[in-house]
Structures are given as structure tokens and as C-alpha cells.
C-alpha positions in Angstrom: 0.0 0.0 0.0 1.3 3.4 -1.0 1.1 6.3 1.5 1.2 9.8 0.2 1.4 12.9 2.4 -0.1 16.4 2.0 3.0 18.5 1.6 1.6 21.8 2.9 -1.7 23.6 3.3 -2.4 26.8 1.4 -1.9 29.8 3.6 -5.2 31.5 4.3 -5.8 35.2 4.8 -9.0 37.1 5.5 -11.3 38.7 2.8 -10.3 42.2 1.5 -13.2 43.8 3.4 -12.0 42.2 6.7 -8.4 43.4 6.0 -9.7 46.9 5.6 -11.3 46.8 9.0 -8.4 45.2 10.9 -5.6 46.8 9.0 -3.5 43.6 9.0 -3.4 40.2 7.2 -4.0 37.1 9.2 -2.0 34.2 7.8 -1.8 30.5 8.7 -2.2 27.0 7.4 -5.7 26.3 6.1 -7.8 24.1 8.4 -11.2 22.5 7.7 -12.8 25.6 9.1 -10.7 28.4 7.6 -11.7 30.5 4.6 -10.7 33.6 2.7 -8.2 34.3 -0.1 -5.4 31.7 -0.2 -2.2 33.0 -1.6 -0.5 30.2 -3.5 3.0 31.7 -3.2 2.8 31.5 0.7 3.1 28.2 2.4 3.3 27.0 6.0 5.6 24.0 6.4 3.4 22.4 9.1 -0.1 21.2 8.4 -2.7 22.6 10.8 -5.6 20.3 11.5 -6.9 22.2 14.6 -10.7 22.4 14.3 -10.9 24.9 17.1 -10.2 27.8 14.9 -13.8 27.9 13.6 -17.2 26.5 14.4 -19.7 24.4 12.4 -23.2 25.7 12.2 -26.1 23.2 12.1 -28.4 23.6 9.1 -32.0 22.5 8.6 -30.8 20.1 6.0 -28.1 19.4 3.4 -26.8 22.7 2.0 -25.3 22.4 -1.5 -22.4 24.7 -2.4 -21.1 25.7 -5.8 -17.4 25.8 -6.8 -16.3 27.8 -9.8 -12.9 28.4 -11.2 -11.5 31.6 -12.7 -8.2 32.7 -14.2 -5.9 32.4 -11.2 -8.2 31.0 -8.6 -11.5 29.5 -7.5 -14.5 30.5 -5.5 -17.0 28.7 -3.2 -20.6 29.9 -3.4 -23.7 29.4 -1.2 -26.2 27.7 -3.5 -29.2 29.4 -1.9 -27.9 33.0 -2.1 -25.1 32.7 -4.7 -23.0 34.7 -2.3 -19.2 34.1 -2.2 -18.3 32.0 0.8 -14.6 31.8 0.0 -12.2 33.0 -2.7 -8.8 31.4 -3.2 -6.0 32.6 -5.5 -4.4 29.6 -7.2 -2.1 30.2 -10.2 -2.7 28.4 -13.5 -5.6 26.7 -15.3 -7.3 24.8 -12.6 -10.0 22.2 -13.0 -12.5 21.0 -10.4 -13.9 17.5 -9.8 -16.3 16.4 -7.1 -14.5 14.0 -4.7 -17.7 12.0 -4.3 -18.6 12.5 -0.6 -20.8 15.6 -1.1 -18.3 17.8 0.7 -14.8 17.8 -0.9 -13.6 18.8 -4.4 -10.4 17.7 -6.0 -8.6 20.6 -7.8 -6.5 19.5 -10.8 -3.6 22.0 -10.4 0.2 22.2 -10.7 1.7 19.1 -9.2 -1.4 17.0 -8.8 -4.8 17.2 -7.1 -5.3 19.7 -4.3 -8.1 19.1 -1.8 -10.9 21.7 -1.2 -13.1 21.3 1.7 -16.3 23.2 0.8 -17.5 23.3 4.4 -20.8 21.6 4.0 -21.7 18.1 5.1 -24.2 15.7 6.7 -23.6 13.2 9.4 -25.8 10.1 10.3 -27.2 10.0 13.8 -29.2 6.9 14.5 -32.4 7.0 12.5 -31.8 10.6 11.3 -29.0 12.9 10.2 -27.6 16.3 11.1 -26.3 18.8 8.5 -23.6 21.4 9.0 -21.9 24.3 7.3 -18.5 25.8 8.1 -15.9 28.0 6.4 -14.2 26.2 3.5 -10.5 25.3 3.4 -8.1 24.7 0.5 -5.3 22.3 1.1 -2.2 21.8 -1.0 -1.7 18.8 -3.3 -2.8 15.6 -1.7 -2.0 13.2 -4.6 1.0 14.0 -6.8 0.5 13.9 -10.6 2.5 15.0 -13.6 -0.7 15.8 -15.5 -3.8 15.4 -13.2 -6.7 14.2 -15.3 -10.0 12.5 -14.8 -11.5 11.8 -11.4 -14.2 9.2 -11.3 -16.5 8.3 -8.4 -18.1 4.9 -8.4 -19.1 2.2 -5.9 -17.7 4.0 -2.9 -14.3 4.6 -4.5 -12.7 7.7 -6.1 -10.3 6.9 -8.9 -7.7 9.4 -10.2 -5.8 9.1 -13.5 -2.5 10.9 -14.2 -2.3 11.5 -17.9 1.5 12.2 -17.6 2.5 8.9 -16.2 -0.6 6.6 -16.7 -0.7 6.1 -12.9 -4.1 5.2 -11.4 -4.8 5.9 -7.7 -7.8 4.5 -6.0 -9.0 6.1 -2.7 -12.1 5.2 -0.6 -14.6 8.0 -1.2 -15.4 8.2 2.6 -11.8 9.0 3.4 -11.5 12.6 2.3 -12.5 14.1 5.7 -9.8 12.0 7.4 -7.3 12.9 4.7 -7.9 16.6 5.4 -7.5 16.0 9.2 -4.5 13.8 9.1 -2.7 14.9 6.0 -2.2 11.3 4.8 -3.5 9.5 1.8 -3.6 5.7 1.8 -4.7 4.4 -1.6 -6.3 1.0 -1.6 -5.0 0.4 -5.1 -2.5 1.8 -7.6 -1.9 0.8 -11.1 0.2 2.1 -14.0 -0.9 1.7 -17.6 1.6 0.4 -20.2 1.7 3.8 -21.8 0.8 7.3 -20.5 -2.2 8.8 -22.3 -5.2 11.0 -21.8 -7.2 8.3 -20.1 -9.6 7.3 -17.4 -10.0 4.5 -14.9 -12.8 3.3 -12.6 -12.5 0.9 -9.7 -15.2 -1.2 -8.2 -15.6 -2.9 -4.8 -15.3 -6.4 -6.5 -11.6 -5.6 -7.1 -12.0 -5.0 -10.8 -10.5 -2.0 -12.5 -11.8 -0.5 -15.7 -9.0 1.4 -17.5 -8.5 2.9 -21.0 -5.8 1.8 -23.4 -3.6 4.1 -25.4 -0.5 6.2 -25.8 0.5 9.8 -26.4 -1.0 9.8 -29.9 -3.7 7.2 -30.0 -6.4 5.8 -27.7 -8.2 2.7 -29.0 -10.1 1.0 -26.3 -10.3 -0.3 -22.7 -9.6 -3.3 -20.5 -11.1 -4.8 -17.3 -8.5 -5.9 -14.8 -8.9 -8.3 -11.8 -7.5 -7.7 -8.4 -4.1 -9.0 -9.5 -4.0 -6.5 -12.4 -4.6 -9.2 -14.9 -6.7 -8.4 -17.9 -10.0 -10.2 -17.8 -11.2 -8.7 -21.1 -9.9 -6.1 -23.6 -11.5 -4.3 -26.5 -9.6 -2.2 -29.0 -12.5 -1.1 -31.2 -13.1 2.3 -29.6 -10.9 4.9 -31.4 -10.4 8.1 -29.4 -11.9 6.6 -26.2 -13.1 9.4 -24.0 -15.9 10.3 -21.6 -17.1 7.8 -19.1 -20.3 7.2 -17.1 -22.0 4.4 -15.2 -25.5 3.3 -16.4 -27.2 0.6 -14.4 -24.6 -2.1 -13.9 -22.6 -1.1 -17.0 -19.7 1.2 -17.7 -20.0 3.3 -20.9 -17.2 5.2 -22.7 -17.4 7.3 -25.9 -15.6 6.6 -29.1 -15.1 8.4 -32.4 -17.7 6.0 -34.0 -20.1 5.3 -31.2 -19.8 4.0 -27.7 -18.3 1.0 -25.9 -20.3 -0.6 -23.1 -18.8 -2.9 -20.5 -21.4 -5.2 -18.9 -20.0 -7.7 -16.4 -17.0 -9.3 -18.1 -17.7 -8.5 -21.7 -17.9 -5.5 -24.0 -20.6 -4.4 -26.4 -19.9 -1.9 -29.1 -22.8 0.4 -30.1 -22.0 1.8 -33.5 -23.0 5.3 -34.7 -23.8 6.1 -38.3 -21.0 7.4 -40.5 -17.3 7.0 -40.5 -16.8 9.7 -37.8 -19.3 10.3 -35.1 -17.5 11.2 -31.9 -19.2 10.9 -28.5 -16.7 12.3 -26.0 -18.8 13.3 -23.0 -21.5 11.1 -21.4 -24.1 11.8 -18.7 -26.2 9.1 -17.1 -28.9 9.5 -14.4 -30.1 6.9 -11.9 -33.2 5.1 -13.1 -32.7 5.7 -16.8 -31.1 3.4 -19.3 -30.6 6.3 -21.6 -27.2 8.2 -21.7 -26.9 11.8 -22.9 -23.8 12.4 -25.1 -22.4 15.1 -27.3 -22.2 14.3 -31.0 -19.5 15.5 -33.4 -19.6 14.4 -37.1 -16.9 16.7 -38.4 -13.4 16.2 -36.9 -12.5 19.8 -37.9 -15.7 21.4 -36.5 -14.0 22.7 -33.3 -15.8 22.9 -29.9 -19.2 24.1 -31.1 -21.7 21.3 -31.8 -25.3 21.2 -33.0 -26.4 17.7 -32.2 -26.7 15.5 -29.1 -26.8 11.8 -28.9 -29.3 9.8 -26.7 -27.9 6.3 -26.2 -30.4 3.7 -25.3 -28.2 1.1 -23.5 -31.0 -1.4 -23.3 -31.8 -1.3 -27.0 -28.1 -0.7 -27.9 -29.1 2.1 -30.2 -28.1 5.8 -30.7 -30.6 8.5 -31.5 -29.4 11.9 -32.8 -31.2 15.1 -31.9 -30.8 18.5 -33.4 -30.5 21.1 -30.6 -31.3 24.2 -32.7 -28.3 26.1 -31.4 -24.6 25.5 -31.0 -23.4 24.2 -27.6 -20.2 22.8 -26.0 -19.5 20.0 -23.7 -19.7 22.3 -20.7 -23.4 22.9 -21.5 -24.6 19.4 -20.9 -26.2 17.8 -17.9 -29.2 15.7 -16.7 -32.2 16.6 -14.8 -33.6 14.8 -11.8 -36.4 13.5 -14.0 -33.9 12.1 -16.5 -34.3 15.0 -18.9 -31.4 16.1 -21.0 -30.3 19.7 -20.3 -28.4 21.6 -23.0 -27.3 25.3 -23.0 -27.1 26.8 -26.5 -25.1 29.7 -27.9 -28.4 31.7 -28.1 -28.5 31.7 -24.3 -31.4 29.2 -24.0 -31.4 26.3 -21.7 -33.2 23.4 -23.5 -35.0 20.7 -21.6 -35.2 17.6 -23.7 -37.2 14.4 -23.1 -34.6 11.7 -23.2 -37.0 9.1 -24.2 -38.5 10.9 -27.2 -35.8 13.4 -28.0 -38.4 16.2 -27.9 -37.4 19.6 -26.8 -40.1 20.3 -24.2 -39.0 23.8 -23.3 -36.3 26.4 -23.9 -35.6 28.8 -21.0 -33.9 32.1 -21.8 -31.1 32.4 -19.2 -28.1 34.3 -20.6 -27.0 36.5 -23.5 -25.8 34.9 -26.7 -22.2 33.8 -26.8 -19.8 32.0 -29.1 -18.0 28.7 -28.5 -14.3 29.3 -28.1 -11.6 27.9 -30.4 -9.7 26.5 -27.5 -11.7 24.4 -25.0 -9.9 25.8 -22.0 -11.2 29.3 -22.7 -13.9 30.6 -20.4 -17.4 30.0 -21.7 -20.8 29.2 -20.1 -21.2 26.0 -18.1 -24.1 24.3 -16.4 -24.6 21.9 -13.4 -27.8 20.5 -12.0 -28.5 19.8 -8.4 -31.8 19.2 -6.6 -33.9 20.5 -9.4 -32.0 23.7 -10.0 -29.5 24.3 -12.8 -26.6 26.6 -12.1 -25.5 28.5 -15.3 -22.4 30.6 -15.5 -22.0 33.6 -17.8 -18.3 34.6 -18.0 -18.9 37.6 -20.2 -20.8 39.4 -17.4 -19.1 37.5 -14.4 -22.6 36.3 -13.5 -24.1 33.1 -12.3 -27.8 32.2 -12.5 -29.9 29.7 -10.7 -32.7 28.2 -12.8 -35.7 26.1 -11.9 -35.8 24.1 -15.1 -39.2 22.6 -14.3 -41.0 25.9 -14.0 -38.8 27.6 -16.5 -37.9 30.4 -14.1 -34.5 32.1 -13.4 -34.9 32.3 -9.6 -31.7 34.1 -8.8 -28.7 35.7 -10.3 -25.5 37.2 -8.9 -22.5 39.2 -10.2 -19.2 37.5 -9.0 -15.8 39.1 -8.4 -14.3 37.1 -11.3 -15.3 35.8 -14.6 -15.9 32.0 -14.1 -14.7 29.0 -16.1 -15.4 25.5 -14.7 -18.2 24.6 -12.4 -19.1 21.8 -10.0 -21.7 21.5 -7.2 -21.4 19.5 -4.0 -24.5 18.2 -2.3 -23.7 18.8 1.3 
């Protein structure tokens, strides 16, 4: 078993308004109850895990929080008010991934994955639960990586894939709070692919490990490994493999000519029409056999797409739906009712019946925008949680909260920074 240590915690200082009142900057290692603007160039050499520096406040129920990145940092927002709870400076292009426990977020940053405690959680107490909120805390890198890539949560395990080395690290999803408190990561499994590549892996409690196959120039399929890292089954008929999700008891990944479905110990290929039909991002929802995917038929089309794919994993068939506006992969998600949610360049959020492919409503949320040439460039993103869709508008530094059932934009806020990536934790 490999043990990895948190090297340092990002130093935390108070918000600008608080500094103006006190006339001084308070610095120190971030703890699970500290918040403010974290200066990435300042580090304490000892990790502070003292909980006494702040207090948890009991809430009436789980309180989701929204995490957004911006050029040079990230913010934590209250989902109810859209107010900024914490603002951290963090150099570089940072990506955010839910750690799977409803509280923590893994930040793909320089050197690996840093751990963000969003400060919202729920604890079991006999036949009921208690929910709490506290000030967030941003820690330094907890798992080293040359090129931190995909983070996948499945079956009580969080699996991290390093594109630079091909190393896979598997951590129990329930361990993130302890990791923040102790500063120690103890993976339950590690594995290194034969060749580094932009890949993904997914571990299960039965000791199997799903992992993509490829190298720096090509990705052609995936394998299922047993607990001894022996290949149970391999499929090399998925060019450009990318975009994973779990639907029922199966794992699905996208290909440049359809999708690949792993069911038990065997693969099924679901072909799309045409020589090139890339599905690179997939979204499943509990209780539905249909997976929402993007759909790209022109390899030179760039990031803007006009069609989505609805993949019926029971019938093993792919339906293509015209959206009526250009969108990007950041503008896709699923509703609680299984609907497909798509944000178009015209600023409209489309609600699509995943069974029929019918666009049931279009909600005007933001101003028109244009898909960027480079995918890393800031552009609108959406995320659904508890019946609300959070929509970012980088052009105006706004975020909007939408009730996609009623079609109402229930709240909007102007943020201190233009946002880029977006993730919501459940609390």
C-alpha cells in the first residue's frame, strides 16, 4: 500500500473587506474551518488540523455549495444565495472535480490534485441525520501527478488518473475528511498503464478496475482488470476513447464511431452512423437506461456542436437530436427526472425528453455567446443539483440559478471574477 502525504496547506488570509477593517493580514495554514483568499505563493511548512479555529453551524438540511474556477483561482458559493463564501488565489488553469462525498472537491492543479473542503456536510445520527456548514478550506496537493486528469467516483471509490504517467490511484470516497484532518492519503490500489495517455479509470468494490488503453498519440479501447492487475477482457475497437459514465450495472465510454459498453466481463460496441461520429462526454442518471452524449460528425468542427446523442443502452441504439443552437460539452447535464439539459449559444437552456428526444421547453437564461476555439477558454457551463440548474456567464461575471421545471430564473449574482469551470457539491 502506498502512503502519500499532503506537503503543505495553502496559507489563508481574510477577505479584503475584513483586512480593511483590521488593518492587517491574518495568515496561517488552512484548516477544515478556515476561509478567505489563499495566496498560492505563501506556504506554511506544518499542516494545521486544529478544528478549534472555527465553528460548524447546524443547518436545517443538506446545503449544497457551488465551486467555480476563474483565471488564477477558485470561489466557493452558497447555493441558496449565490454569495461568495470563500475566494482562493491559485495560479494556472485549474479544474474541479467532485470527490464523491458531497463535501470535498479535487482541484487539478500544478503538481497534482489539491483538496478543497467546501465546508458543507451531513452526518448520520441513529435513524436521522444532522447537516452542518462551516468555512471552507483549501489544502495543497494531496496526490501528486504529472498531469492530473480524470476523477471518477463509483461504488464508494474515487479513482484518479494521471495523464502524464498513466498512474491510477484509488481512494475510498469516505476517506476525504480523514485525509484533510491527518494529511495522509492511503490508496487502496494503484496501477500504471503500459503507456501514458489521456485516459480514465474506474475501480469497483469487487476488485475489478476498468481502464482505458492508449499512448500519447492514440487511444483505441479499454480493459477490465482483476485484483491481480490481470486483464479479464480487452476491447480495441473504440478509437479516441473518452468520456465515461455508469448506467445501471454497466460502464460506458465514448468513441469516435459510437460508444463502448462494459457489462459484467464483456464489452458491447454500439456503432454510430457514418465513419466519424465522436461521443466524448456522457451523462447518465439513476433510473434511466438512456445516456446523454455530445455528438460530433466533423473532426474539424471545433468545440461548437449542434447535435446531441441519446444512447439507449437497453436497445443498444443511438438517436441523434438537433439542438437548434450550437453548444459545447460544458453545456450538458441531466435533470432529476432524466431529462437532457443543453445550454445553447443563443443563451437558451433546453429541456429535452430523453425518451422521445423532444425539446419540451427552452428557458432564456443568458445573452448569446460564441463557442471558443480552445476548449480551455472561459465559456458558459451548467450543473444541475436538486432540481436547479446553475448557469455561468463569464462575459458578465454572473451566475444564474434556474428552476428548469417551472422555467424560471430564480436568482442571479455578479461575481468578483469571470468564471470558467463549475461543480456543485450536495452537502
